[in-house]
C-alpha positions as CSV (number, residue, x, y, z in Angstrom):
1,M,15.7,-63.0,-201.5
2,R,12.4,-62.6,-199.9
3,D,9.4,-60.8,-201.9
4,Y,7.4,-58.5,-199.7
5,T,4.9,-57.5,-202.3
6,W,2.1,-59.7,-201.1
7,P,2.0,-58.6,-197.6
8,S,2.1,-55.0,-198.5
9,V,-0.8,-55.6,-201.2
10,Y,-2.9,-57.5,-198.5
11,F,-2.4,-54.7,-196.2
12,A,-3.4,-52.2,-198.6
13,Y,-6.7,-54.2,-199.5
14,L,-7.4,-54.8,-195.8
15,F,-7.0,-50.7,-195.2
16,F,-9.4,-50.1,-198.0
17,A,-11.8,-52.5,-197.1
18,L,-11.6,-51.2,-193.3
19,S,-12.2,-47.5,-194.9
20,V,-15.4,-48.6,-196.7
21,A,-16.6,-50.5,-193.9
22,L,-16.5,-47.8,-191.5
23,A,-17.9,-45.1,-193.9
24,L,-20.8,-47.4,-194.7
25,F,-21.3,-47.9,-190.7
26,F,-21.2,-44.1,-190.1
27,F,-23.5,-43.5,-193.0
28,V,-25.9,-46.1,-192.0
29,R,-25.8,-44.9,-188.4
30,S,-26.4,-41.2,-189.4
31,W,-29.4,-42.2,-191.7
32,K,-30.8,-44.1,-188.7
33,D,-30.5,-41.0,-186.5
34,G,-32.3,-38.9,-188.8
35,Y,-29.4,-36.8,-190.3
36,W,-30.6,-37.3,-193.8
37,G,-34.3,-36.5,-193.6
38,K,-36.5,-33.2,-194.2
39,E,-35.6,-31.9,-190.7
40,A,-32.1,-32.6,-190.9
41,E,-30.9,-29.1,-189.8
42,E,-33.9,-28.4,-187.4
43,I,-31.9,-29.5,-184.3
44,K,-29.1,-26.8,-185.4
45,F,-31.7,-24.2,-185.2
46,Q,-33.3,-25.5,-182.0
47,V,-29.7,-25.3,-180.3
48,F,-29.2,-21.9,-181.3
49,D,-32.7,-20.7,-180.4
50,Q,-32.2,-22.3,-176.8
51,K,-28.9,-20.6,-176.2
52,V,-29.1,-18.4,-173.0
53,N,-26.8,-15.9,-172.5
54,H,-27.1,-15.7,-168.6
55,G,-27.1,-11.7,-168.5
56,T,-23.7,-11.4,-169.2
57,D,-22.0,-10.1,-172.6
58,E,-18.6,-11.2,-173.1
59,T,-17.7,-8.3,-175.4
60,E,-18.2,-5.6,-172.6
61,N,-15.2,-5.5,-170.7
């Protein structure tokens, strides 16, 4: 009889390590891109302010 406990444990630890590594990677990447600073939400307001309606209103039909 074979014991399949160790492969599943190794897979679980590998999965957890990959999850933590990806979370840290995206955290560091977002930190470098400036999403955690004082002006983190400034880009959101710039996009909303620059949105152009092109003279048409979709609610009028």
